[in-house]
DSSP file (Angstrom, degrees, kcal/mol; ACC not computed):
  #  RESIDUE AA STRUCTURE BP1 BP2  ACC     N-H-->O    O-->H-N    N-H-->O    O-->H-N    TCO  KAPPA ALPHA  PHI   PSI    X-CA   Y-CA   Z-CA
    1    1 A M              0   0    0      0, 0.0     2,-0.3     0, 0.0     0, 0.0   0.000 360.0 360.0 360.0 137.7    9.2   35.6   42.7
    2    2 A A        -     0   0    0      2,-0.0     2,-0.5     0, 0.0     0, 0.0  -0.706 360.0-158.8 -94.6 143.8    7.1   35.1   39.6
    3    3 A T        -     0   0    0     -2,-0.3     2,-0.5     2,-0.0     0, 0.0  -0.986   2.9-155.2-123.9 129.2    6.2   31.7   38.3
    4    4 A A        -     0   0    0     -2,-0.5     2,-0.4     2,-0.0    -2,-0.0  -0.883  14.6-179.4-104.5 132.5    5.3   31.0   34.6
    5    5 A T        -     0   0    0     -2,-0.5     2,-0.5     2,-0.0    -2,-0.0  -0.962  13.8-156.5-128.6 148.7    3.1   28.1   33.8
    6    6 A T        -     0   0    0     -2,-0.4     2,-0.6     2,-0.0    -2,-0.0  -0.984   5.0-169.2-126.4 121.3    1.8   26.9   30.5
    7    7 A N        -     0   0    0     -2,-0.5     2,-0.7     2,-0.0    -2,-0.0  -0.938   4.5-167.9-111.3 113.3   -1.2   24.7   30.2
    8    8 A I        -     0   0    0     -2,-0.6     2,-0.6     2,-0.0    -2,-0.0  -0.895   5.1-164.9-103.7 118.5   -1.8   23.2   26.8
    9    9 A H        -     0   0    0     -2,-0.7     2,-0.7     0, 0.0    -2,-0.0  -0.902   5.7-162.6-107.0 123.6   -5.2   21.7   26.4
   10   10 A V        -     0   0    0     -2,-0.6    -2,-0.0     4,-0.0     2,-0.0  -0.912  18.4-143.1-103.5 114.2   -5.8   19.3   23.6
   11   11 A T     >  -     0   0    0     -2,-0.7     4,-2.5     1,-0.1     5,-0.2  -0.315  21.5-113.0 -73.8 161.3   -9.5   19.0   23.0
   12   12 A E  H  > S+     0   0    0      1,-0.2     4,-2.8     2,-0.2     5,-0.2   0.844 116.5  58.1 -62.9 -33.1  -11.0   15.7   22.0
   13   13 A A  H  > S+     0   0    0      2,-0.2     4,-2.2     1,-0.2    -1,-0.2   0.928 109.7  42.9 -63.7 -44.2  -11.9   17.1   18.6
   14   14 A K  H  > S+     0   0    0      2,-0.2     4,-2.5     1,-0.2    -2,-0.2   0.916 115.1  49.3 -68.0 -41.9   -8.3   18.0   17.8
   15   15 A Q  H  X S+     0   0    0     -4,-2.5     4,-2.3     1,-0.2    -2,-0.2   0.905 111.6  49.7 -64.2 -40.3   -7.0   14.8   19.1
   16   16 A G  H  X S+     0   0    0     -4,-2.8     4,-2.3    -5,-0.2    -1,-0.2   0.900 110.4  50.6 -63.9 -40.9   -9.6   12.9   17.1
   17   17 A F  H  X S+     0   0    0     -4,-2.2     4,-2.7    -5,-0.2    -2,-0.2   0.937 111.5  47.3 -62.9 -46.4   -8.7   14.8   14.0
   18   18 A L  H  X S+     0   0    0     -4,-2.5     4,-2.6     1,-0.2     5,-0.2   0.917 112.8  47.7 -63.9 -43.3   -5.0   14.1   14.4
   19   19 A S  H  X S+     0   0    0     -4,-2.3     4,-2.0     1,-0.2    -1,-0.2   0.900 114.1  47.3 -66.9 -38.2   -5.4   10.4   15.0
   20   20 A R  H  X S+     0   0    0     -4,-2.3     4,-2.4    -5,-0.2    -2,-0.2   0.906 112.0  51.4 -66.1 -40.3   -7.8   10.1   12.0
   21   21 A F  H  X S+     0   0    0     -4,-2.7     4,-2.4     1,-0.2    -2,-0.2   0.948 113.2  42.8 -61.5 -49.8   -5.3   12.1    9.9
   22   22 A F  H  X S+     0   0    0     -4,-2.6     4,-2.3     2,-0.2    -1,-0.2   0.841 112.7  53.4 -69.6 -31.8   -2.3    9.9   10.7
   23   23 A A  H  X S+     0   0    0     -4,-2.0     4,-2.2    -5,-0.2    -1,-0.2   0.925 111.7  45.6 -65.8 -43.2   -4.4    6.7   10.4
   24   24 A A  H  X S+     0   0    0     -4,-2.4     4,-2.1     2,-0.2    -2,-0.2   0.892 111.6  53.1 -66.1 -38.8   -5.5    7.7    6.9
   25   25 A F  H  X S+     0   0    0     -4,-2.4     4,-2.1    -5,-0.2    -2,-0.2   0.917 110.0  47.3 -61.4 -44.4   -1.9    8.7    6.1
   26   26 A M  H  X S+     0   0    0     -4,-2.3     4,-2.6     2,-0.2     5,-0.2   0.890 109.5  53.2 -66.6 -39.7   -0.6    5.3    7.1
   27   27 A R  H  X S+     0   0    0     -4,-2.2     4,-2.4     1,-0.2    -1,-0.2   0.905 109.0  51.0 -60.9 -39.5   -3.3    3.5    5.2
   28   28 A G  H  X S+     0   0    0     -4,-2.1     4,-2.5     2,-0.2    -2,-0.2   0.909 110.0  48.5 -63.6 -42.9   -2.2    5.5    2.1
   29   29 A L  H  X S+     0   0    0     -4,-2.1     4,-2.3     2,-0.2    -2,-0.2   0.914 112.2  48.7 -63.3 -42.8    1.4    4.5    2.6
   30   30 A E  H  X S+     0   0    0     -4,-2.6     4,-2.2     2,-0.2    -2,-0.2   0.908 111.7  49.5 -63.8 -41.7    0.5    0.9    3.0
   31   31 A S  H  X S+     0   0    0     -4,-2.4     4,-2.3     1,-0.2     5,-0.2   0.923 110.7  49.7 -63.3 -44.2   -1.7    0.9   -0.1
   32   32 A H  H  X S+     0   0    0     -4,-2.5     4,-2.8     1,-0.2    -1,-0.2   0.909 109.9  51.5 -60.8 -42.1    1.1    2.6   -2.1
   33   33 A H  H  X S+     0   0    0     -4,-2.3     4,-2.4     2,-0.2     5,-0.2   0.912 109.6  49.4 -62.7 -43.2    3.6    0.0   -1.0
   34   34 A R  H  X S+     0   0    0     -4,-2.2     4,-1.9     2,-0.2    -1,-0.2   0.932 114.3  44.5 -62.6 -45.0    1.3   -2.9   -2.0
   35   35 A V  H  X S+     0   0    0     -4,-2.3     4,-2.5     1,-0.2    -2,-0.2   0.915 113.2  50.9 -66.1 -42.7    0.7   -1.5   -5.4
   36   36 A A  H  X S+     0   0    0     -4,-2.8     4,-1.8     1,-0.2    -1,-0.2   0.895 110.8  48.0 -63.6 -40.6    4.4   -0.6   -6.0
   37   37 A S  H  X S+     0   0    0     -4,-2.4     4,-1.5     1,-0.2    -1,-0.2   0.889 113.5  47.2 -70.2 -36.8    5.5   -4.1   -5.0
   38   38 A R  H  X S+     0   0    0     -4,-1.9     4,-2.3    -5,-0.2    -2,-0.2   0.874 108.5  55.6 -69.6 -35.7    3.0   -5.7   -7.3
   39   39 A R  H  X S+     0   0    0     -4,-2.5     4,-2.4     1,-0.2    -2,-0.2   0.897 105.7  51.9 -62.6 -39.6    3.9   -3.4  -10.1
   40   40 A A  H  X S+     0   0    0     -4,-1.8     4,-2.0     2,-0.2    -1,-0.2   0.887 108.7  50.9 -64.0 -38.3    7.5   -4.5   -9.8
   41   41 A T  H  X S+     0   0    0     -4,-1.5     4,-2.2     2,-0.2    -2,-0.2   0.910 109.5  50.5 -64.9 -42.3    6.4   -8.2  -10.1
   42   42 A I  H  X S+     0   0    0     -4,-2.3     4,-2.7     1,-0.2    -2,-0.2   0.925 110.0  50.1 -61.0 -44.7    4.4   -7.4  -13.2
   43   43 A E  H  X S+     0   0    0     -4,-2.4     4,-1.3     1,-0.2    -1,-0.2   0.877 109.6  51.2 -64.0 -37.4    7.4   -5.7  -14.8
   44   44 A K  H  X S+     0   0    0     -4,-2.0     4,-0.5     2,-0.2    -1,-0.2   0.919 113.0  45.1 -64.4 -42.9    9.6   -8.7  -14.0
   45   45 A L  H >< S+     0   0    0     -4,-2.2     3,-1.0     1,-0.2    -2,-0.2   0.887 110.1  53.9 -69.5 -37.4    7.2  -11.1  -15.6
   46   46 A E  H 3< S+     0   0    0     -4,-2.7    -1,-0.2     1,-0.2    -2,-0.2   0.783 102.4  59.9 -66.6 -25.2    6.6   -8.8  -18.6
   47   47 A A  H 3< S+     0   0    0     -4,-1.3    -1,-0.2    -5,-0.2    -2,-0.2   0.667  89.4  93.0 -76.0 -16.3   10.4   -8.8  -19.2
   48   48 A K  S << S-     0   0    0     -3,-1.0     2,-0.1    -4,-0.5    -3,-0.0  -0.374  82.8-109.8 -75.2 156.2   10.4  -12.6  -19.6
   49   49 A S     >  -     0   0    0      1,-0.1     4,-2.2    -2,-0.1     5,-0.2  -0.351  28.9-107.3 -78.2 165.9   10.1  -14.3  -23.0
   50   50 A D  H  > S+     0   0    0      1,-0.2     4,-2.2     2,-0.2     8,-0.1   0.849 121.3  55.0 -62.2 -33.9    7.0  -16.2  -24.0
   51   51 A A  H  > S+     0   0    0      2,-0.2     4,-1.9     1,-0.2    -1,-0.2   0.909 107.6  48.2 -66.8 -41.4    9.0  -19.4  -23.6
   52   52 A E  H  > S+     0   0    0      1,-0.2     4,-1.1     2,-0.2    -2,-0.2   0.903 112.2  49.1 -65.0 -40.4    9.9  -18.6  -20.0
   53   53 A L  H  <>S+     0   0    0     -4,-2.2     5,-3.0     1,-0.2     4,-0.5   0.886 107.7  54.9 -65.4 -37.6    6.3  -17.7  -19.2
   54   54 A A  H ><5S+     0   0    0     -4,-2.2     3,-1.1     1,-0.2    -1,-0.2   0.885 102.9  55.9 -63.9 -37.5    5.1  -20.9  -20.8
   55   55 A K  H 3<5S+     0   0    0     -4,-1.9    -1,-0.2     1,-0.3    -2,-0.2   0.838 108.3  48.9 -61.2 -31.5    7.5  -22.9  -18.5
   56   56 A M  T 3<5S-     0   0    0     -4,-1.1    -1,-0.3    -3,-0.3    -2,-0.2   0.526 121.6-111.3 -83.3  -6.6    5.7  -21.1  -15.6
   57   57 A G  T < 5S+     0   0    0     -3,-1.1     2,-0.3    -4,-0.5    -3,-0.2   0.762  76.9 125.2  81.9  25.5    2.3  -22.1  -17.1
   58   58 A L      < -     0   0    0     -5,-3.0     2,-0.3    -8,-0.1    -1,-0.3  -0.862  49.4-151.3-119.5 151.2    1.5  -18.5  -17.9
   59   59 A K    >   -     0   0    0     -2,-0.3     3,-1.5    -3,-0.1     4,-0.4  -0.835  36.1-110.9-108.6 158.0    0.4  -16.6  -21.0
   60   60 A R  G >  S+     0   0    0     -2,-0.3     3,-1.1     1,-0.3    -1,-0.1   0.846 118.6  56.6 -57.7 -35.1    1.3  -12.9  -21.3
   61   61 A D  G 3  S+     0   0    0      1,-0.2     4,-0.3     2,-0.1    -1,-0.3   0.721 101.9  57.7 -69.0 -20.4   -2.4  -12.0  -21.0
   62   62 A D  G <> S+     0   0    0     -3,-1.5     4,-2.6     1,-0.2    -1,-0.2   0.448  76.7  96.8 -90.6  -0.3   -2.6  -13.8  -17.6
   63   63 A I  H <> S+     0   0    0     -3,-1.1     4,-2.5    -4,-0.4     5,-0.2   0.936  84.2  45.9 -58.9 -51.3    0.2  -11.8  -15.9
   64   64 A P  H  > S+     0   0    0      0, 0.0     4,-2.4     0, 0.0    -1,-0.2   0.919 114.7  48.5 -60.4 -40.5   -2.1   -9.3  -14.1
   65   65 A Y  H  4 S+     0   0    0     -4,-0.3    -2,-0.2     1,-0.2     4,-0.2   0.908 111.4  50.6 -63.4 -40.2   -4.4  -12.1  -12.9
   66   66 A Y  H >< S+     0   0    0     -4,-2.6     3,-0.8     1,-0.2    -1,-0.2   0.908 112.9  45.3 -63.4 -42.6   -1.4  -14.1  -11.7
   67   67 A V  H 3< S+     0   0    0     -4,-2.5     3,-0.3     1,-0.2    -2,-0.2   0.880 122.3  36.0 -70.8 -38.1    0.0  -11.2   -9.7
   68   68 A F  T >< S+     0   0    0     -4,-2.4     3,-2.0    -5,-0.2     4,-0.5   0.132  80.9 118.3-101.1  20.1   -3.3  -10.1   -8.2
   69   69 A R  G X   +     0   0    0     -3,-0.8     3,-0.9     1,-0.3    -1,-0.2   0.770  67.0  63.1 -61.7 -27.1   -4.7  -13.7   -7.8
   70   70 A D  G 3  S+     0   0    0     -3,-0.3    -1,-0.3     1,-0.2    -2,-0.1   0.654  99.7  55.2 -73.1 -12.3   -4.9  -13.4   -4.0
   71   71 A L  G <  S+     0   0    0     -3,-2.0     2,-0.4     2,-0.0    -1,-0.2   0.576  97.4  77.5 -93.1 -10.7   -7.5  -10.6   -4.4
   72   72 A F    <   -     0   0    0     -3,-0.9     2,-0.5    -4,-0.5     0, 0.0  -0.781  58.7-162.8-102.5 142.6   -9.9  -12.7   -6.5
   73   73 A Y              0   0    0     -2,-0.4    -3,-0.1     1,-0.1    -4,-0.0  -0.933 360.0 360.0-122.6 106.6  -12.2  -15.3   -5.4
   74   74 A I              0   0    0     -2,-0.5    -1,-0.1     0, 0.0    -2,-0.0   0.342 360.0 360.0-123.8 360.0  -13.4  -17.5   -8.3
C-alpha cells in the first residue's frame, strides 16, 4: 500500500515576512480609520454656522486644531 505525505516547511524568513506584512497592513487600516473619523468631525463642524461655533467657543480657523488637539502638546 502506498502512503502519500506532504511536509510543508515554513521558514523563519517567510514567516517573518508574513507577520511584518500583516502588521503593516493593520497599522495602515488603523491609521486610515483615525483620519477618516477625524475628517467626518471636521466636516460636521464646518457645516455649522459661525454663531453655532461661537457658542462652542470656536472660530472657523480653529476647527482643525480643535479636532486634532489631542495630538498637540502646547
